[in-house]
C-alpha positions in Angstrom: 93.5 -75.9 24.3 93.3 -72.9 26.7 96.9 -72.8 27.2 97.5 -72.9 23.3 95.1 -69.9 23.0 97.0 -68.0 25.7 100.5 -68.6 24.2 99.2 -67.7 20.7 97.5 -64.5 21.9 100.5 -63.5 23.8 102.7 -64.2 20.9 100.4 -62.2 18.7 100.7 -59.3 21.0 104.5 -59.4 21.3 105.0 -59.4 17.7 102.5 -56.7 16.4 103.0 -53.1 15.9 103.4 -50.5 18.5 99.9 -49.1 18.0 98.4 -52.5 18.9 100.9 -53.0 21.7 99.6 -49.6 23.2 96.0 -50.7 23.0 96.6 -53.8 25.2 99.5 -52.5 27.3 98.8 -52.0 31.0 101.0 -49.0 32.1 102.4 -49.0 35.6 101.2 -52.6 36.5 103.6 -55.3 38.0 102.8 -58.7 38.6 102.6 -58.1 42.3 99.8 -55.8 41.6 97.9 -58.4 39.8 98.3 -60.8 42.5 97.1 -58.0 44.9 94.1 -57.6 42.9 93.1 -61.2 43.0 94.7 -62.6 40.0 96.1 -66.1 40.0 99.5 -67.1 38.4 98.5 -69.6 35.6 101.9 -70.4 34.0 105.3 -69.1 33.5 106.9 -69.8 30.1 110.6 -68.9 29.3 111.1 -67.0 26.1 114.7 -68.4 25.1 114.7 -66.7 21.9 114.8 -63.3 23.9 117.4 -64.6 26.4 117.8 -67.0 29.1 116.3 -65.0 31.8 113.3 -63.5 30.1 109.9 -65.1 31.0 106.2 -64.7 30.3 104.1 -64.7 33.2 100.2 -65.4 32.6 97.7 -64.4 35.1 94.0 -65.3 35.2 91.1 -63.8 37.1 87.5 -65.0 36.2 87.4 -64.4 32.5 90.2 -61.9 32.4 93.8 -62.9 31.2 96.8 -60.7 31.7 100.4 -61.6 30.5 103.5 -60.0 31.5 107.0 -60.2 29.8 109.5 -60.2 32.7 113.2 -59.8 32.5 114.5 -61.4 35.6 117.7 -59.6 35.6 116.4 -56.1 35.1 118.0 -53.4 37.3 115.2 -51.0 36.5 111.5 -50.5 37.1 110.4 -51.2 33.5 111.9 -54.9 33.6 108.4 -56.0 32.7 105.4 -55.2 30.4 102.0 -56.5 31.1 99.3 -56.8 28.4 95.4 -57.3 28.9 95.1 -60.2 26.4 91.3 -60.1 26.9 91.0 -56.3 26.3 
């Protein structure tokens, strides 16, 4: 049930308007920063509709959930976007 909620919330965030995106978006945060802050990797889900190397990483810490869309082939620093799902 919890995984379905995470997937639903993440899909909601990825498909909503830019105004909502900006509310939940965590600028300048990388997955390694989350790990350094004590977050644990909960799951990794491929987003096949976006391409074969686009993944959704979901991290948890206590009651906080952060999801990051990661482009594995990214040659630039913005190859990922992280959202605070529990904002």
